[in-house]
N, C-alpha and C positions, 0 to 999 in steps of 0.2 A: 870317695863320698865326703861329705862335709862333716864338720864336728858334730852337727845335730843328728847325722845318720852315718856313723862309722862303718867302714867296710864290714859287712856281715854276710856270712855263708849260710845258705838255707840247706835244711835237710828235710826230705819228704819221707815220712816214716810209713813204709808199706809193708809192714810185717804181718799184718792181720791175715788170719786163715779164712775169712769170709764163711764161718760155719753156717751162719744164718741165710746164706745165699747158695748154699750147696757146695761150698769149698771153692779153692782157687784164690787168685789175687784181686781183691776188691778194686784196686785202682785201674785194673784193666777192663772192668765193666764199663758199658758205653753210656754216655748221654749226648743226645743229639748227633749220634753217628760217630763220636770221638771218645776215646778212653777217659775215664775220670781224670787219669794222670796227666792227660794232655791239658785238660782245664787247670789243674793245679799249677803245673809247669808255666802256662801262659800268664797266670795271675802272679806268680811268685818271681819269675825271671827278672823283671824290670826292678825289683826291689833289692836284689842281692848281687854281691860280686861273683857268685857261682852257686851252683845247686849240686847236692848229692842225693842219692837214693839209698835209703837203709832198707835192705831186704836180705833174707837168708835163703839159702838154696842156691840153685843155679842162676847166676846173674844174667846169663845170655837171653833170658825171657824178656829182659828189659833193654836189650841192646839198641833197638830202634830209637830209643829216647836220647841216646847220646850222652848220658850222664854217668859220672863215677858211681858204681854200686858198692857200697860198703856193708859187710855183715857185721853182726854184734860181735864185740870184743870180749864178752863174757859168755859163759856157758849156760845152757838150759833155758834159753829164750825167755828172759825174765820180764819182757814187756818193753813199753816205750822207753823208760829210762836207759834200757841198754843201747837202744838206737841213738838216743842223745849222746851217750858216753861214746859210742863209735863215731859220732860226727866230731865231737870235741877232739878226740884223739886224732882223727884224720886231719882236721884243720890245724892242730898244733904241729903235726909233722909236714904238712904240705903247703900251708898258707901263712907264711912268716908276716907277722904285723896284724893278722886278723885276730881279733879278740872275742868276736861275738858270733853265735850260732842261733839262727831262728828255726824252730821245729814246726812242721805242720803235718796234719794227718793226711796221708795219701788218698782218702775218700772224701775230702772236703772240696768239691769243685767251685765254690762260690766265695772263696777267700777275699778279704778286703784289699783293695789296692794300696792302702796306706797302713798295712799291718806293721812293717819294719819300722816306718817312720814314726808312728805313733807309739810303738814299743819304746824306742830310743827317747822320745820326748818325755814319757813317763819315767823311764829309768832315771833321766837327768833331773826332772822336776822333783822326784821322790827319793833321790839318792839310793835307788835300788839296786840289788845285785841280780835280781831275775825279774821277769815279767811273764804274766800269762794272760790270755784273752778271756773275755766273758761277753755273753750276749743273752738277752731275755732273762736276766736274774741269775744266770748259771755260768760258772766258770768252765773254761775248756783247758785243763792243765797240759794237754798235748801241744797246744798252740802256744809256743813260749820262746822267750829270749833268754839265752844262757851264756855265761861267760866262760871262756875256755880255762881260765885259772881255776875253776872249780872242779876240774874233771878228776882230780885225784881224790877229792872229798866224795864225789859221786861213785868213783870206782870202790871206795871203801864201803860205802853205804850199800852197794849192790852185792858186795861180798858178805856183808852182814844180814842180807835178806830183805833189804828195802825193795818194794815193788811199786807202791803207790806213789804217783809224782807229787800229789799235794802234801803227802806226808814229808817228802824230802824238801820241797820248797818251803814249808813251814819253818825250817831251820834259818832262813835267810830273809833278808830285807826285800819284800816281794811287792811289786807293783801290779795291780790288776786293772787292765784297760778294757773298757765295754765298748761295744759297738751296737747300733741299732739293729733290731731284727726285722724292720719293715723296709722295702717290700719283701725282702728275702733275708733270712737269718745266713750271715756270711760264713758261719760255722756248721751250717747244716751238713750232716755226714750221712752217706748212704751205707746202711747196715744190713738192710733187708731188701727183698724184692719189691716190696711196697715203697720202700725209700726210694729206690731207682725210679720207679713210675712217678713219685712226687718230684724227684730231682728233674725229670723230663718237663714237668709242668712248670717248675721254677725257672728252668732255663728259657722257656717261652716267655715267662714274664720279664726276663732280663734281656730278651731279645738275642739269646745266644743259640 
């Protein structure tokens, strides 16, 4: 990739338990006949030098997607920050020269096609260490750009009980990058059965 968009590994955070949908893996629920995860992979693949899937439990349930499945590297399933750390650790050990990881939620089927590019533009312009996405006046800290060099800081924070992403990112130079929410919020996420029905409607709006 160019200097404007250096090599970046994508991690899809798929650890949610979908309690509001009756349990199971949210990314495996379908929109337009395809799992949400397929939509996420399709949008993120062209933007990254490779993708990872962060999920705990039996990785075989995701085998058909052909991605490395990495579990949390800290105990007690402390949330999305643990998935980010697992990705940073994996990249440090397996992708020499890659310094950046972009994280996305596994239940966001309409991710923007310029996510990684705009993150790096903002990082460079604002001399930021981290980036997060925003839309419709609200930040989405799970959708972020992370430097591999911060992994030990993050590991220590998790050991000390840190759970909220925005509390951790507040310690660093942070760029917040906004996207328009019209005609579809690119960070719409399917948390409930009603959300799934809305996602079906939005997919038709986008012609998907």
